[in-house]
Backbone atoms as SQL, in Angstrom:
CREATE TABLE atoms (id INTEGER PRIMARY KEY, chain TEXT, resi INTEGER, resn TEXT, atom TEXT, x REAL, y REAL, z REAL);
INSERT INTO atoms VALUES
  (1, 'A', 1, 'UNK', 'N', -103.093, -26.342, -58.139),
  (2, 'A', 1, 'UNK', 'CA', -103.632, -25.129, -57.549),
  (3, 'A', 1, 'UNK', 'C', -103.006, -23.904, -58.226),
  (4, 'A', 2, 'UNK', 'N', -103.811, -22.918, -58.475),
  (5, 'A', 2, 'UNK', 'CA', -103.331, -21.696, -59.118),
  (6, 'A', 2, 'UNK', 'C', -102.457, -20.896, -58.144),
  (7, 'A', 3, 'UNK', 'N', -101.430, -20.227, -58.666),
  (8, 'A', 3, 'UNK', 'CA', -100.525, -19.470, -57.796),
  (9, 'A', 3, 'UNK', 'C', -101.126, -18.143, -57.332),
  (10, 'A', 4, 'UNK', 'N', -100.652, -17.713, -56.168),
  (11, 'A', 4, 'UNK', 'CA', -101.027, -16.426, -55.584),
  (12, 'A', 4, 'UNK', 'C', -99.848, -15.476, -55.713),
  (13, 'A', 5, 'UNK', 'N', -100.100, -14.292, -56.242),
  (14, 'A', 5, 'UNK', 'CA', -99.078, -13.249, -56.336),
  (15, 'A', 5, 'UNK', 'C', -99.249, -12.325, -55.134),
  (16, 'A', 6, 'UNK', 'N', -98.139, -11.972, -54.505),
  (17, 'A', 6, 'UNK', 'CA', -98.161, -11.032, -53.388),
  (18, 'A', 6, 'UNK', 'C', -97.280, -9.840, -53.735),
  (19, 'A', 7, 'UNK', 'N', -97.874, -8.662, -53.641),
  (20, 'A', 7, 'UNK', 'CA', -97.115, -7.429, -53.854),
  (21, 'A', 7, 'UNK', 'C', -96.974, -6.753, -52.489),
  (22, 'A', 8, 'UNK', 'N', -95.736, -6.722, -51.989),
  (23, 'A', 8, 'UNK', 'CA', -95.441, -6.066, -50.718),
  (24, 'A', 8, 'UNK', 'C', -94.925, -4.661, -51.036),
  (25, 'A', 9, 'UNK', 'N', -95.520, -3.657, -50.400),
  (26, 'A', 9, 'UNK', 'CA', -95.192, -2.267, -50.706),
  (27, 'A', 9, 'UNK', 'C', -95.029, -1.462, -49.429),
  (28, 'A', 10, 'UNK', 'N', -94.305, -0.369, -49.520),
  (29, 'A', 10, 'UNK', 'CA', -94.096, 0.517, -48.375),
  (30, 'A', 10, 'UNK', 'C', -95.237, 1.544, -48.299),
  (31, 'A', 11, 'UNK', 'N', -96.072, 1.472, -47.263),
  (32, 'A', 11, 'UNK', 'CA', -97.150, 2.454, -47.151),
  (33, 'A', 11, 'UNK', 'C', -96.638, 3.863, -46.827),
  (34, 'A', 12, 'UNK', 'N', -95.494, 3.940, -46.134),
  (35, 'A', 12, 'UNK', 'CA', -94.927, 5.256, -45.803),
  (36, 'A', 12, 'UNK', 'C', -94.448, 5.986, -47.049),
  (37, 'A', 13, 'UNK', 'N', -94.087, 5.208, -48.088),
  (38, 'A', 13, 'UNK', 'CA', -93.630, 5.787, -49.355),
  (39, 'A', 13, 'UNK', 'C', -94.802, 6.073, -50.288),
  (40, 'A', 14, 'UNK', 'N', -96.008, 5.729, -49.858),
  (41, 'A', 14, 'UNK', 'CA', -97.240, 5.949, -50.644),
  (42, 'A', 14, 'UNK', 'C', -97.228, 5.157, -51.954),
  (43, 'A', 15, 'UNK', 'N', -96.829, 3.892, -51.869),
  (44, 'A', 15, 'UNK', 'CA', -96.748, 3.042, -53.059),
  (45, 'A', 15, 'UNK', 'C', -97.961, 2.140, -53.222),
  (46, 'A', 16, 'UNK', 'N', -99.033, 2.376, -52.451),
  (47, 'A', 16, 'UNK', 'CA', -100.243, 1.567, -52.572),
  (48, 'A', 16, 'UNK', 'C', -100.850, 1.673, -53.967),
  (49, 'A', 17, 'UNK', 'N', -100.944, 2.871, -54.520),
  (50, 'A', 17, 'UNK', 'CA', -101.549, 3.027, -55.850),
  (51, 'A', 17, 'UNK', 'C', -100.753, 2.300, -56.923),
  (52, 'A', 18, 'UNK', 'N', -99.426, 2.340, -56.822),
  (53, 'A', 18, 'UNK', 'CA', -98.575, 1.612, -57.770),
  (54, 'A', 18, 'UNK', 'C', -98.840, 0.112, -57.639),
  (55, 'A', 19, 'UNK', 'N', -98.903, -0.388, -56.406),
  (56, 'A', 19, 'UNK', 'CA', -99.154, -1.807, -56.167),
  (57, 'A', 19, 'UNK', 'C', -100.541, -2.210, -56.674),
  (58, 'A', 20, 'UNK', 'N', -101.535, -1.370, -56.441),
  (59, 'A', 20, 'UNK', 'CA', -102.898, -1.665, -56.893),
  (60, 'A', 20, 'UNK', 'C', -102.980, -1.678, -58.417),
  (61, 'A', 21, 'UNK', 'N', -102.287, -0.754, -59.066),
  (62, 'A', 21, 'UNK', 'CA', -102.258, -0.725, -60.529),
  (63, 'A', 21, 'UNK', 'C', -101.638, -2.013, -61.072),
  (64, 'A', 22, 'UNK', 'N', -100.524, -2.429, -60.489),
  (65, 'A', 22, 'UNK', 'CA', -99.864, -3.652, -60.947),
  (66, 'A', 22, 'UNK', 'C', -100.753, -4.867, -60.696),
  (67, 'A', 23, 'UNK', 'N', -101.445, -4.890, -59.561),
  (68, 'A', 23, 'UNK', 'CA', -102.369, -5.989, -59.267),
  (69, 'A', 23, 'UNK', 'C', -103.484, -6.040, -60.301),
  (70, 'A', 24, 'UNK', 'N', -104.039, -4.898, -60.641),
  (71, 'A', 24, 'UNK', 'CA', -105.110, -4.824, -61.638),
  (72, 'A', 24, 'UNK', 'C', -104.635, -5.351, -62.988),
  (73, 'A', 25, 'UNK', 'N', -103.455, -4.950, -63.401),
  (74, 'A', 25, 'UNK', 'CA', -102.909, -5.398, -64.683),
  (75, 'A', 25, 'UNK', 'C', -102.683, -6.909, -64.688),
  (76, 'A', 26, 'UNK', 'N', -102.158, -7.442, -63.590),
  (77, 'A', 26, 'UNK', 'CA', -101.911, -8.886, -63.523),
  (78, 'A', 26, 'UNK', 'C', -103.215, -9.672, -63.512),
  (79, 'A', 27, 'UNK', 'N', -104.202, -9.189, -62.765),
  (80, 'A', 27, 'UNK', 'CA', -105.485, -9.891, -62.708),
  (81, 'A', 27, 'UNK', 'C', -106.212, -9.843, -64.049),
  (82, 'A', 28, 'UNK', 'N', -106.041, -8.768, -64.782),
  (83, 'A', 28, 'UNK', 'CA', -106.665, -8.657, -66.100),
  (84, 'A', 28, 'UNK', 'C', -105.983, -9.578, -67.101),
  (85, 'A', 29, 'UNK', 'N', -104.669, -9.595, -67.087),
  (86, 'A', 29, 'UNK', 'CA', -103.902, -10.389, -68.046),
  (87, 'A', 29, 'UNK', 'C', -103.945, -11.880, -67.737),
  (88, 'A', 30, 'UNK', 'N', -103.925, -12.233, -66.449),
  (89, 'A', 30, 'UNK', 'CA', -103.838, -13.634, -66.039),
  (90, 'A', 30, 'UNK', 'C', -105.089, -14.078, -65.280),
  (91, 'A', 31, 'UNK', 'N', -106.249, -13.692, -65.777),
  (92, 'A', 31, 'UNK', 'CA', -107.492, -13.983, -65.060),
  (93, 'A', 31, 'UNK', 'C', -107.767, -15.481, -64.909),
  (94, 'A', 32, 'UNK', 'N', -107.294, -16.294, -65.835),
  (95, 'A', 32, 'UNK', 'CA', -107.497, -17.744, -65.756),
  (96, 'A', 32, 'UNK', 'C', -106.348, -18.457, -65.036),
  (97, 'A', 33, 'UNK', 'N', -105.184, -17.833, -64.980),
  (98, 'A', 33, 'UNK', 'CA', -103.985, -18.509, -64.476),
  (99, 'A', 33, 'UNK', 'C', -103.682, -18.245, -63.003),
  (100, 'A', 34, 'UNK', 'N', -104.186, -17.154, -62.434),
  (101, 'A', 34, 'UNK', 'CA', -103.847, -16.790, -61.055),
  (102, 'A', 34, 'UNK', 'C', -105.004, -17.047, -60.093),
  (103, 'A', 35, 'UNK', 'N', -104.653, -17.441, -58.888),
  (104, 'A', 35, 'UNK', 'CA', -105.632, -17.563, -57.806),
  (105, 'A', 35, 'UNK', 'C', -106.055, -16.170, -57.345),
  (106, 'A', 36, 'UNK', 'N', -105.083, -15.258, -57.336),
  (107, 'A', 36, 'UNK', 'CA', -105.354, -13.892, -56.930),
  (108, 'A', 36, 'UNK', 'C', -104.075, -13.113, -56.750),
  (109, 'A', 37, 'UNK', 'N', -104.243, -11.832, -56.408),
  (110, 'A', 37, 'UNK', 'CA', -103.110, -10.960, -56.097),
  (111, 'A', 37, 'UNK', 'C', -103.410, -10.310, -54.750),
  (112, 'A', 38, 'UNK', 'N', -102.462, -10.438, -53.843),
  (113, 'A', 38, 'UNK', 'CA', -102.600, -9.866, -52.510),
  (114, 'A', 38, 'UNK', 'C', -101.701, -8.644, -52.390),
  (115, 'A', 39, 'UNK', 'N', -102.239, -7.571, -51.806),
  (116, 'A', 39, 'UNK', 'CA', -101.442, -6.384, -51.503),
  (117, 'A', 39, 'UNK', 'C', -101.090, -6.432, -50.024),
  (118, 'A', 40, 'UNK', 'N', -99.795, -6.332, -49.739),
  (119, 'A', 40, 'UNK', 'CA', -99.320, -6.496, -48.367),
  (120, 'A', 40, 'UNK', 'C', -98.486, -5.287, -47.954),
  (121, 'A', 41, 'UNK', 'N', -98.986, -4.464, -47.027),
  (122, 'A', 41, 'UNK', 'CA', -98.175, -3.352, -46.533),
  (123, 'A', 41, 'UNK', 'C', -96.935, -3.894, -45.816),
  (124, 'A', 42, 'UNK', 'N', -95.781, -3.343, -46.163),
  (125, 'A', 42, 'UNK', 'CA', -94.530, -3.791, -45.571),
  (126, 'A', 42, 'UNK', 'C', -94.212, -2.964, -44.330),
  (127, 'A', 43, 'UNK', 'N', -93.582, -3.605, -43.382),
  (128, 'A', 43, 'UNK', 'CA', -93.141, -2.889, -42.183),
  (129, 'A', 43, 'UNK', 'C', -91.762, -2.284, -42.388),
  (130, 'A', 44, 'UNK', 'N', -91.108, -2.638, -43.501),
  (131, 'A', 44, 'UNK', 'CA', -89.776, -2.135, -43.809),
  (132, 'A', 44, 'UNK', 'C', -89.892, -0.947, -44.761),
  (133, 'A', 45, 'UNK', 'N', -89.351, 0.184, -44.355),
  (134, 'A', 45, 'UNK', 'CA', -89.416, 1.388, -45.190),
  (135, 'A', 45, 'UNK', 'C', -88.700, 1.162, -46.520),
  (136, 'A', 46, 'UNK', 'N', -89.317, 1.614, -47.593),
  (137, 'A', 46, 'UNK', 'CA', -88.712, 1.530, -48.910),
  (138, 'A', 46, 'UNK', 'C', -88.824, 0.170, -49.574),
  (139, 'A', 47, 'UNK', 'N', -89.550, -0.745, -48.949),
  (140, 'A', 47, 'UNK', 'CA', -89.650, -2.107, -49.489),
  (141, 'A', 47, 'UNK', 'C', -90.729, -2.194, -50.562),
  (142, 'A', 48, 'UNK', 'N', -90.391, -2.860, -51.669),
  (143, 'A', 48, 'UNK', 'CA', -91.362, -3.152, -52.723),
  (144, 'A', 48, 'UNK', 'C', -90.903, -4.428, -53.409),
  (145, 'A', 49, 'UNK', 'N', -91.673, -5.485, -53.243),
  (146, 'A', 49, 'UNK', 'CA', -91.305, -6.751, -53.877),
  (147, 'A', 49, 'UNK', 'C', -92.555, -7.464, -54.369),
  (148, 'A', 50, 'UNK', 'N', -92.333, -8.373, -55.311),
  (149, 'A', 50, 'UNK', 'CA', -93.428, -9.148, -55.884),
  (150, 'A', 50, 'UNK', 'C', -93.025, -10.612, -55.823),
  (151, 'A', 51, 'UNK', 'N', -93.917, -11.413, -55.227),
  (152, 'A', 51, 'UNK', 'CA', -93.665, -12.844, -55.077),
  (153, 'A', 51, 'UNK', 'C', -94.773, -13.644, -55.756),
  (154, 'A', 52, 'UNK', 'N', -94.385, -14.802, -56.238),
  (155, 'A', 52, 'UNK', 'CA', -95.356, -15.809, -56.650),
  (156, 'A', 52, 'UNK', 'C', -95.119, -16.975, -55.714),
  (157, 'A', 53, 'UNK', 'N', -96.074, -17.211, -54.829),
  (158, 'A', 53, 'UNK', 'CA', -95.855, -18.184, -53.761),
  (159, 'A', 53, 'UNK', 'C', -94.712, -17.691, -52.900),
  (160, 'A', 54, 'UNK', 'N', -93.691, -18.515, -52.735),
  (161, 'A', 54, 'UNK', 'CA', -92.525, -18.133, -51.930),
  (162, 'A', 54, 'UNK', 'C', -91.378, -17.580, -52.769),
  (163, 'A', 55, 'UNK', 'N', -91.532, -17.578, -54.089),
  (164, 'A', 55, 'UNK', 'CA', -90.467, -17.129, -54.989),
  (165, 'A', 55, 'UNK', 'C', -90.556, -15.624, -55.251),
  (166, 'A', 56, 'UNK', 'N', -89.514, -14.902, -54.901),
  (167, 'A', 56, 'UNK', 'CA', -89.458, -13.467, -55.191),
  (168, 'A', 56, 'UNK', 'C', -89.074, -13.310, -56.661),
  (169, 'A', 57, 'UNK', 'N', -89.968, -12.695, -57.437),
  (170, 'A', 57, 'UNK', 'CA', -89.663, -12.487, -58.854),
  (171, 'A', 57, 'UNK', 'C', -89.177, -11.069, -59.126),
  (172, 'A', 58, 'UNK', 'N', -89.422, -10.160, -58.161),
  (173, 'A', 58, 'UNK', 'CA', -88.945, -8.795, -58.328),
  (174, 'A', 58, 'UNK', 'C', -88.760, -8.159, -56.960),
  (175, 'A', 59, 'UNK', 'N', -87.631, -7.471, -56.783),
  (176, 'A', 59, 'UNK', 'CA', -87.362, -6.717, -55.559),
  (177, 'A', 59, 'UNK', 'C', -86.760, -5.379, -55.972),
  (178, 'A', 60, 'UNK', 'N', -87.384, -4.310, -55.533),
  (179, 'A', 60, 'UNK', 'CA', -86.975, -2.964, -55.940),
  (180, 'A', 60, 'UNK', 'C', -85.510, -2.685, -55.623),
  (181, 'A', 61, 'UNK', 'N', -85.047, -3.102, -54.474),
  (182, 'A', 61, 'UNK', 'CA', -83.663, -2.809, -54.088),
  (183, 'A', 61, 'UNK', 'C', -82.662, -3.640, -54.881),
  (184, 'A', 62, 'UNK', 'N', -83.030, -4.855, -55.224),
  (185, 'A', 62, 'UNK', 'CA', -82.138, -5.719, -56.008),
  (186, 'A', 62, 'UNK', 'C', -82.088, -5.264, -57.464),
  (187, 'A', 63, 'UNK', 'N', -83.260, -4.942, -58.018),
  (188, 'A', 63, 'UNK', 'CA', -83.362, -4.600, -59.437),
  (189, 'A', 63, 'UNK', 'C', -83.158, -3.116, -59.732),
  (190, 'A', 64, 'UNK', 'N', -83.101, -2.300, -58.690),
  (191, 'A', 64, 'UNK', 'CA', -82.835, -0.878, -58.884),
  (192, 'A', 64, 'UNK', 'C', -83.997, -0.089, -59.457),
  (193, 'A', 65, 'UNK', 'N', -85.121, -0.122, -58.801),
  (194, 'A', 65, 'UNK', 'CA', -86.291, 0.623, -59.262),
  (195, 'A', 65, 'UNK', 'C', -87.503, -0.273, -59.353),
  (196, 'A', 66, 'UNK', 'N', -88.469, 0.180, -60.108),
  (197, 'A', 66, 'UNK', 'CA', -89.718, -0.554, -60.274),
  (198, 'A', 66, 'UNK', 'C', -89.789, -1.177, -61.662),
  (199, 'A', 67, 'UNK', 'N', -90.516, -2.291, -61.788),
  (200, 'A', 67, 'UNK', 'CA', -90.629, -2.902, -63.112),
  (201, 'A', 67, 'UNK', 'C', -91.620, -2.128, -63.982),
  (202, 'A', 68, 'UNK', 'N', -91.345, -2.087, -65.263),
  (203, 'A', 68, 'UNK', 'CA', -92.363, -1.627, -66.201),
  (204, 'A', 68, 'UNK', 'C', -93.427, -2.717, -66.233),
  (205, 'A', 69, 'UNK', 'N', -94.664, -2.357, -66.518),
  (206, 'A', 69, 'UNK', 'CA', -95.737, -3.350, -66.491),
  (207, 'A', 69, 'UNK', 'C', -95.479, -4.457, -67.515),
  (208, 'A', 70, 'UNK', 'N', -94.902, -4.111, -68.645),
  (209, 'A', 70, 'UNK', 'CA', -94.563, -5.104, -69.665),
  (210, 'A', 70, 'UNK', 'C', -93.585, -6.137, -69.097),
  (211, 'A', 71, 'UNK', 'N', -92.552, -5.668, -68.410),
  (212, 'A', 71, 'UNK', 'CA', -91.557, -6.553, -67.801),
  (213, 'A', 71, 'UNK', 'C', -92.193, -7.436, -66.729),
  (214, 'A', 72, 'UNK', 'N', -93.060, -6.843, -65.908),
  (215, 'A', 72, 'UNK', 'CA', -93.714, -7.601, -64.843),
  (216, 'A', 72, 'UNK', 'C', -94.585, -8.713, -65.422),
  (217, 'A', 73, 'UNK', 'N', -95.336, -8.404, -66.452),
  (218, 'A', 73, 'UNK', 'CA', -96.183, -9.422, -67.082),
  (219, 'A', 73, 'UNK', 'C', -95.335, -10.561, -67.645),
  (220, 'A', 74, 'UNK', 'N', -94.197, -10.230, -68.206),
  (221, 'A', 74, 'UNK', 'CA', -93.311, -11.265, -68.738),
  (222, 'A', 74, 'UNK', 'C', -92.763, -12.146, -67.618),
  (223, 'A', 75, 'UNK', 'N', -92.387, -11.533, -66.491),
  (224, 'A', 75, 'UNK', 'CA', -91.879, -12.299, -65.351),
  (225, 'A', 75, 'UNK', 'C', -92.940, -13.257, -64.814),
  (226, 'A', 76, 'UNK', 'N', -94.171, -12.763, -64.682),
  (227, 'A', 76, 'UNK', 'CA', -95.253, -13.594, -64.175),
  (228, 'A', 76, 'UNK', 'C', -95.586, -14.694, -65.180),
  (229, 'A', 77, 'UNK', 'N', -95.691, -14.325, -66.442),
  (230, 'A', 77, 'UNK', 'CA', -95.987, -15.307, -67.483),
  (231, 'A', 77, 'UNK', 'C', -94.965, -16.439, -67.479),
  (232, 'A', 78, 'UNK', 'N', -93.679, -16.087, -67.387),
  (233, 'A', 78, 'UNK', 'CA', -92.618, -17.089, -67.423),
  (234, 'A', 78, 'UNK', 'C', -92.740, -18.091, -66.275),
  (235, 'A', 79, 'UNK', 'N', -93.332, -17.668, -65.154),
  (236, 'A', 79, 'UNK', 'CA', -93.498, -18.541, -63.986),
  (237, 'A', 79, 'UNK', 'C', -94.798, -19.343, -64.029),
  (238, 'A', 80, 'UNK', 'N', -95.897, -18.705, -64.425),
  (239, 'A', 80, 'UNK', 'CA', -97.200, -19.349, -64.276),
  (240, 'A', 80, 'UNK', 'C', -97.769, -19.944, -65.559),
  (241, 'A', 81, 'UNK', 'N', -97.367, -19.423, -66.716),
  (242, 'A', 81, 'UNK', 'CA', -97.947, -19.892, -67.976),
  (243, 'A', 81, 'UNK', 'C', -97.004, -19.574, -69.133),
  (244, 'A', 82, 'UNK', 'N', -95.854, -20.281, -69.209),
  (245, 'A', 82, 'UNK', 'CA', -94.819, -19.953, -70.201),
  (246, 'A', 82, 'UNK', 'C', -95.306, -19.945, -71.648),
  (247, 'A', 83, 'UNK', 'N', -96.356, -20.681, -71.943),
  (248, 'A', 83, 'UNK', 'CA', -96.852, -20.739, -73.317),
  (249, 'A', 83, 'UNK', 'C', -97.788, -19.579, -73.669),
  (250, 'A', 84, 'UNK', 'N', -98.189, -18.788, -72.687),
  (251, 'A', 84, 'UNK', 'CA', -99.153, -17.705, -72.918),
  (252, 'A', 84, 'UNK', 'C', -98.540, -16.601, -73.778),
  (253, 'A', 85, 'UNK', 'N', -99.292, -16.184, -74.774),
  (254, 'A', 85, 'UNK', 'CA', -98.891, -15.067, -75.639),
  (255, 'A', 85, 'UNK', 'C', -99.404, -13.772, -75.005),
  (256, 'A', 86, 'UNK', 'N', -98.508, -12.830, -74.794),
  (257, 'A', 86, 'UNK', 'CA', -98.889, -11.555, -74.183),
  (258, 'A', 86, 'UNK', 'C', -99.186, -10.475, -75.218),
  (259, 'A', 87, 'UNK', 'N', -99.244, -10.849, -76.465),
  (260, 'A', 87, 'UNK', 'CA', -99.558, -9.878, -77.511),
  (261, 'A', 87, 'UNK', 'C', -98.470, -8.809, -77.589),
  (262, 'A', 88, 'UNK', 'N', -98.894, -7.541, -77.562),
  (263, 'A', 88, 'UNK', 'CA', -97.940, -6.430, -77.694),
  (264, 'A', 88, 'UNK', 'C', -96.988, -6.309, -76.511),
  (265, 'A', 89, 'UNK', 'N', -97.304, -6.954, -75.393),
  (266, 'A', 89, 'UNK', 'CA', -96.418, -6.915, -74.219),
  (267, 'A', 89, 'UNK', 'C', -95.363, -8.004, -74.248),
  (268, 'A', 90, 'UNK', 'N', -95.383, -8.821, -75.288),
  (269, 'A', 90, 'UNK', 'CA', -94.442, -9.929, -75.358),
  (270, 'A', 90, 'UNK', 'C', -93.059, -9.474, -75.766),
  (271, 'A', 91, 'UNK', 'N', -92.069, -10.292, -75.385),
  (272, 'A', 91, 'UNK', 'CA', -90.682, -10.016, -75.756),
  (273, 'A', 91, 'UNK', 'C', -90.532, -10.074, -77.279),
  (274, 'A', 92, 'UNK', 'N', -89.653, -9.293, -77.787),
  (275, 'A', 92, 'UNK', 'CA', -89.356, -9.325, -79.227),
  (276, 'A', 92, 'UNK', 'C', -88.147, -10.203, -79.452);
């Protein structure tokens, strides 16, 4: 079964657009590998995290900010399709 990515964001911080942008980028890049991307408003102020299934791959408070889209694609790729070439977004 293909994995589901969940982006939990703080609606009070107005991070919906950031979450939607990241969802769009992931769905475009991993259209064959992902089941989907869910946007989940968090009840905790300041919360922003990204999970694949039950595994948290990014947490704003742990990592100190937000991921660059290149970094996020690499994190997702490493979990769902390690052999996938990300082109210009790939690690050097």
